[in-house]
C-alpha positions as a Markdown table, in Angstrom:
| # | Residue | x | y | z |
|---|---|---|---|---|
| 1 | Thr | 2.5 | -0.5 | 10.4 |
| 2 | Leu | 1.5 | -1.4 | 6.9 |
| 3 | Gly | 2.0 | 0.7 | 3.8 |
| 4 | Leu | 0.4 | -0.1 | 0.4 |
| 5 | Gly | 1.4 | 1.5 | -2.8 |
| 6 | Ala | 2.5 | 1.1 | -6.4 |
| 7 | Ala | 5.6 | 1.8 | -8.5 |
| 8 | Ala | 5.8 | 2.5 | -12.2 |
| 9 | Ala | 7.0 | -0.6 | -14.1 |
| 10 | Ala | 10.1 | 1.0 | -15.4 |
| 11 | Ala | 11.2 | 2.2 | -11.9 |
| 12 | Ala | 10.5 | -1.2 | -10.4 |
| 13 | Ala | 12.3 | -3.1 | -13.1 |
| 14 | Glu | 15.4 | -0.8 | -12.9 |
| 15 | Ala | 15.5 | -1.1 | -9.1 |
| 16 | Ala | 15.3 | -4.9 | -9.3 |
| 17 | Arg | 18.0 | -5.1 | -11.9 |
| 18 | Lys | 20.3 | -3.0 | -9.8 |
| 19 | Ala | 19.6 | -5.0 | -6.7 |
| 20 | Gln | 19.9 | -8.3 | -8.5 |
| 21 | Arg | 17.2 | -9.6 | -6.2 |
| 22 | Trp | 13.6 | -8.8 | -5.2 |
| 23 | Ala | 14.4 | -7.3 | -1.8 |
| 24 | Leu | 14.8 | -3.7 | -2.9 |
| 25 | Asp | 17.0 | -1.1 | -1.4 |
| 26 | Glu | 15.6 | 2.0 | 0.3 |
| 27 | Asp | 16.7 | 4.1 | -2.7 |
| 28 | Phe | 13.8 | 2.5 | -4.7 |
| 29 | Leu | 11.3 | 4.5 | -2.7 |
| 30 | His | 12.7 | 7.7 | -4.1 |
| 31 | Thr | 12.2 | 6.8 | -7.8 |
| 32 | Gly | 8.7 | 6.4 | -9.2 |
| 33 | Ser | 6.9 | 5.1 | -6.2 |
| 34 | Trp | 3.8 | 6.1 | -4.3 |
| 35 | Cys | 2.6 | 4.7 | -0.9 |
| 36 | Val | -0.2 | 5.2 | 1.6 |
| 37 | Gly | 0.3 | 4.1 | 5.2 |
| 38 | Leu | -2.7 | 2.7 | 6.9 |
| 39 | Glu | -1.9 | 5.0 | 9.9 |
| 40 | Gly | -2.9 | 7.9 | 7.7 |
| 41 | His | 0.2 | 9.1 | 5.8 |
| 42 | Leu | 0.7 | 9.6 | 2.1 |
| 43 | Tyr | 4.2 | 9.3 | 0.6 |
| 44 | Glu | 5.4 | 10.2 | -2.9 |
| 45 | His | 8.9 | 9.2 | -3.9 |
| 46 | Gly | 9.7 | 8.4 | -0.3 |
| 47 | Asn | 8.7 | 11.8 | 1.1 |
| 48 | Leu | 5.7 | 12.5 | 3.3 |
| 49 | Arg | 3.2 | 14.4 | 1.2 |
| 50 | Ser | 0.2 | 14.7 | 3.5 |
| 51 | Ser | -1.8 | 13.1 | 6.3 |
| 52 | Phe | -5.4 | 12.0 | 6.4 |
| 53 | Glu | -7.9 | 10.2 | 8.7 |
| 54 | Val | -8.5 | 6.5 | 8.4 |
| 55 | Gln | -11.9 | 5.1 | 9.2 |
| 56 | Trp | -11.1 | 1.7 | 10.8 |
| 57 | Pro | -13.9 | -0.9 | 11.1 |
| 58 | Ser | -15.1 | -1.5 | 14.6 |
| 59 | Ala | -13.8 | -4.6 | 16.4 |
| 60 | Pro | -15.6 | -7.9 | 15.7 |
| 61 | Lys | -18.3 | -8.9 | 18.2 |
| 62 | Thr | -16.8 | -12.5 | 18.4 |
| 63 | Pro | -13.6 | -12.8 | 20.5 |
| 64 | Arg | -10.6 | -14.7 | 19.3 |
| 65 | Ser | -10.4 | -18.4 | 20.1 |
| 66 | Lys | -8.8 | -19.2 | 23.4 |
| 67 | Gly | -5.8 | -20.9 | 21.8 |
| 68 | Ser | -5.0 | -18.0 | 19.4 |
| 69 | Ala | -1.9 | -16.0 | 20.3 |
| 70 | Arg | -2.0 | -14.0 | 17.1 |
| 71 | Gly | -3.7 | -10.7 | 16.5 |
| 72 | Arg | -6.6 | -9.8 | 14.3 |
| 73 | Arg | -6.5 | -10.6 | 10.6 |
| 74 | Trp | -7.6 | -7.9 | 8.2 |
| 75 | Arg | -8.8 | -8.3 | 4.7 |
| 76 | Ile | -7.7 | -5.2 | 2.8 |
| 77 | Arg | -8.6 | -4.2 | -0.8 |
| 78 | Phe | -6.6 | -1.5 | -2.6 |
| 79 | Cys | -7.6 | 0.2 | -5.8 |
| 80 | Ile | -5.7 | 2.9 | -7.8 |
| 81 | Gln | -7.6 | 4.5 | -10.7 |
| 82 | Ala | -6.1 | 6.1 | -13.8 |
| 83 | Ser | -7.3 | 9.5 | -12.6 |
| 84 | Gly | -5.0 | 9.3 | -9.6 |
| 85 | Ala | -7.8 | 8.5 | -7.1 |
| 86 | Ala | -7.3 | 5.7 | -4.7 |
| 87 | Gln | -9.5 | 3.7 | -2.2 |
| 88 | Ile | -8.7 | 1.2 | 0.5 |
| 89 | Trp | -11.4 | -1.0 | 2.0 |
| 90 | Ile | -10.7 | -2.8 | 5.3 |
| 91 | Asp | -12.9 | -5.8 | 6.0 |
| 92 | Gly | -15.4 | -4.5 | 3.4 |
| 93 | Gln | -15.6 | -1.0 | 4.8 |
| 94 | Lys | -14.3 | 1.9 | 2.7 |
| 95 | Ser | -11.7 | 3.3 | 5.1 |
| 96 | Ile | -9.5 | 5.5 | 2.9 |
| 97 | Cys | -10.7 | 7.5 | -0.1 |
| 98 | Leu | -8.1 | 9.7 | -1.7 |
| 99 | Pro | -9.3 | 12.2 | -4.4 |
| 100 | Glu | -8.2 | 12.4 | -8.1 |
| 101 | Gly | -4.5 | 13.4 | -8.4 |
| 102 | Ser | -3.4 | 11.8 | -5.1 |
| 103 | Val | -1.4 | 9.2 | -7.0 |
| 104 | Pro | 1.1 | 11.0 | -9.2 |
| 105 | Arg | 0.8 | 10.9 | -12.9 |
| 106 | Ser | 4.3 | 9.4 | -13.1 |
| 107 | Val | 2.9 | 6.3 | -11.5 |
| 108 | Thr | -0.6 | 6.1 | -13.1 |
| 109 | Ala | 0.5 | 6.9 | -16.6 |
| 110 | Ser | 3.5 | 4.6 | -16.7 |
| 111 | Thr | 3.9 | 2.3 | -19.7 |
| 112 | Gly | 3.1 | -1.3 | -18.9 |
| 113 | Gln | 1.8 | -2.4 | -15.6 |
| 114 | Leu | 2.1 | -1.1 | -12.0 |
| 115 | Tyr | 4.1 | -3.1 | -9.5 |
| 116 | Pro | 2.5 | -3.5 | -6.0 |
| 117 | Leu | 4.5 | -2.1 | -3.1 |
| 118 | Val | 4.0 | -3.3 | 0.4 |
| 119 | Ile | 5.9 | -2.1 | 3.4 |
| 120 | Leu | 5.6 | -4.2 | 6.5 |
| 121 | Gly | 6.2 | -3.0 | 10.1 |
| 122 | Pro | 7.2 | -5.2 | 13.0 |
| 123 | Asn | 3.6 | -5.9 | 13.9 |
| 124 | Val | 2.7 | -7.4 | 10.5 |
| 125 | Glu | 3.3 | -11.1 | 10.3 |
| 126 | Arg | 2.3 | -11.8 | 6.7 |
| 127 | Val | 0.7 | -10.3 | 3.6 |
| 128 | Thr | -0.8 | -12.2 | 0.7 |
| 129 | Leu | -1.3 | -10.3 | -2.6 |
| 130 | Gln | -4.0 | -11.2 | -5.0 |
| 131 | Ser | -4.9 | -9.6 | -8.3 |
| 132 | Lys | -8.5 | -9.4 | -9.5 |
């Protein structure tokens, strides 16, 4: 399970201030946040809004090395546009394409910057965020 999303700067800053740390409480998801699960669920303010199909890339033709006990690594690119449209590419293949208005205006029109939101399930070992 892996969820990717964004939170309005004001909501993220307020949640961090209340928590006095960067590990945010579950309440945070209910204030100014938006998240898309790579299993095909769209959440707004912590509530399931809709479901959609995810186009996963096919498995690589080269097997893992014999000594590797870890699962497959995915390179995921996530883009939110001012119009509320969002796209996710998995290993270079467009896998999720959400239309305009999918990301609520309360998130896209926030003053300042958006804060990234990543929700990790038990099958995700590590996530590295990069900004480009």
